[in-house]
N, C-alpha and C positions, 0 to 999 in steps of 0.2 A: 529363649530369646538370645540371639547372638549379640556380641558387643556393639555392633553398629546400630542395631535396633534399640538396644538399651540406651545408647548415647542419644539417639534421635528422640526417644521417649522423654529422657531427662530434659532435653532442650525444649521440647514442647511444653512440658510441665513448668519449666522456668519462665517461659514466655507467658503462659496463662497466669501464673502468679504475679508477674510484672504488670500485666494488663489489669488484673484485679486491684492491685495497689494503686495504679494510676487512676482507675475508675473511682476508687474510694476517696483519693485525694481530690479529684475533680468534684465529687459530690459535696465534700466538706467545704471547698472553696465556694462552690455555688450556694451552699446554705449560708455561709458567712456574708456573701454579697447580697443575698436576698434579705437577710436580717438588717444589714446596713441600709439597704434601700428603703426598708419599711420604717426605719427610725426617722422620726420627724425632727428636723433641725430647729432647735430652740435657741433664741438669742438670750444669753445670760448677762452680757455686758457689752455696751458699744459706745464708741466715742468718735468724734471728728477731730482731725488735726491736719496741718500742712503735710504734704507728702515728703518733704525734706527740710533740713535746716536752711534758713535764709538769712544771711547777714548782708545788708545792702552796703556797698562800698562807694566811696567818693570818686570823682573824676580823676583826682590825683593818683589814686590807687591803680586805676586802669592804665593811666599814662605810664606809670612806673613799670607795671607788668608788661605792657606792650613794648616799651623801650628795651627791657631786658630780653624779651623774646625776639625782637628784631635783630638785636646784636647776636643772639644765638643762631638765627637764620643766616645772617651774613657769614658767620664763622663756618656754619655747616655747608654753605654754598661754596666757600673757598676750599673746603675739604671734600667737596662733591658728595656730601652725605644727604641724599634725597630723603631717605627714610627718617632721619632725625628732623629734617625740615617739616615733614608731614606731622610728626609727633608734636613738634612745637606749635604748629597751627591748630591741631586738635586741642592741645592744652589751653591755648588762648581762648578758643571757642567755649570750652567747658567752664573756664573761669568766668567768662562774660555771662554765660547762661546762669551759673550758680549764684552770681552776685548782682544780677541786674533784672532778672525775670522772676517775679514772685511765684512761688509754687502753688499748685492747686490744693484745695481742701478735699481730703478723702475720708471715707468712713471705714473704721475697723470694728470687728465684732469678736467677742468670745462666745462660742456656742457650745452646746453639749457634745459636739463632734470634734471641735478643734478651733483653731484661730482662722477667722475669715478676713481676708484683705484683698483688695482689687478683684473682688468677685470669685476668689479661689479659697477653698477651705484646706488648711493644713491639719490633717488628722492628729489627734493626741498621740497615737502610736508612732507617728513620724517626728514627734517633737522630743528632743533629747533633754532640754532644760531651757530655762529663761533667766534673765537677770536685767537689772536696771543700771543705767549709767547716766552721767551728766556731762554734756559737752557744750561749750560756749553758751552756758546759761539755759540749755534745753535738756529736757528729760527724755531719755531714749529707752524703749522697751526692746531688748535683744532676745530673739527666740532662735535658739540653735536647733537645726533640723538634722535628721538622720538620713544620710544617703539621698539628699535632695538638692535640687538646684532652684533657687540659691541655697547655700548652706546655712544662711542666717537671715532672718527677717529683722529689720531695724525700723521700728515704728515710733513716731513722735507721740508723746502723751503730755497732757496738762498736769502740772504738779499737783493740782487740786484733787485729781482722781488717782494719783499714784498709789497710795496705800490700798484703796478699795480695789484697784485693778490687780495688784500683786496678790492680795488675799483671795481674790476670785481665781486667779491662775494657779495658785498653790493647791487648789482642790483637784487639779488635773495633772500638773507637771511639777518637777523639782526646781528649786531655785539654785542656780549655779553659784556655789560659794567660792569658786576660784576660776574665773574665766581666763586667767593667764595674762592679765594686763601688765605691761611693763612700761619703762620710760618712753619707749618709742611708740608702742601701740596706744598709749594714753592719748596721743594727739588725734588718732583716728577713731578709737572706740569710746573715748571719754573717760571720766573718772568713775570707777566702780562704786556702786552704792550697796553696802552690805545688807543682807536680809533683815538683820535686827532693827534697822531703821524704819522698816515697814510694819513692824509688829508692836503690840502692846506689851511692855515689859513690866514684870512685877518682881521685886526683890525677894529672894529666898535666903534661908540660912545656908551655911556651908559654901558661900560664894557661888551660888547658882542662880540663873535667871530662867523663868519659864516664859516662853513666847506663845501668846495666844493668837491663833489665826481665826479671825471671825468668820463664821459660816452662817448660812441660813438655817442649818439644822441645829437642834438643841445642844448637841455635844460638840465642844470646841476641840479642834486639833491642837496638840501641844508638842513643842520641841523643847528639850532641855539643853542648855548650853553652859558649859563650865567656864566661869570667868577666869581670864588669864591672871596669873600672879603678878 
């Protein structure tokens, strides 16, 4: 076999191996999809809540906001900044909607496959972690997603179901112990609530606490946290 024939044979062999690998990968993906399709979606926990935080404002508030925005529009008109005028109009409309129109009540679910909200399921494999925060008197469930849009789900929850919900979620996802809230983001994300506040704490010797996460199974999941000096 001359060099050209050998080269052609090697290329054909390489192509055949590549096709075999692609076929194998396709079969694996197909099998996974079939298994997922066969899995029955079971609701583990569900609740209803407003779709967003609603804080009703007085007429004086809207008068003050409108006055400030009108001044901004006049200045923008003098500077011939059409884009900034449009931004101010949009901001005024958003403020009015947020503080004058009550939000709808929506239903959220924790299922065996993921978190379901607005009719869409975000699978557990796409959820990086979750954490709880409190903003203007409202409790928020924050679910951080991996390579998804949106990157985070922010769902309102009732304080009465807070611990029960967290303990259910911890069976499937990790609680984020450091979401990176600082002085500035605290106003948008709210005040972070540590995981320990959702747990049953029992004092132990040597300055340690054991956090028991209640489950439906007989064996409780435990986390050991060393108490700071």
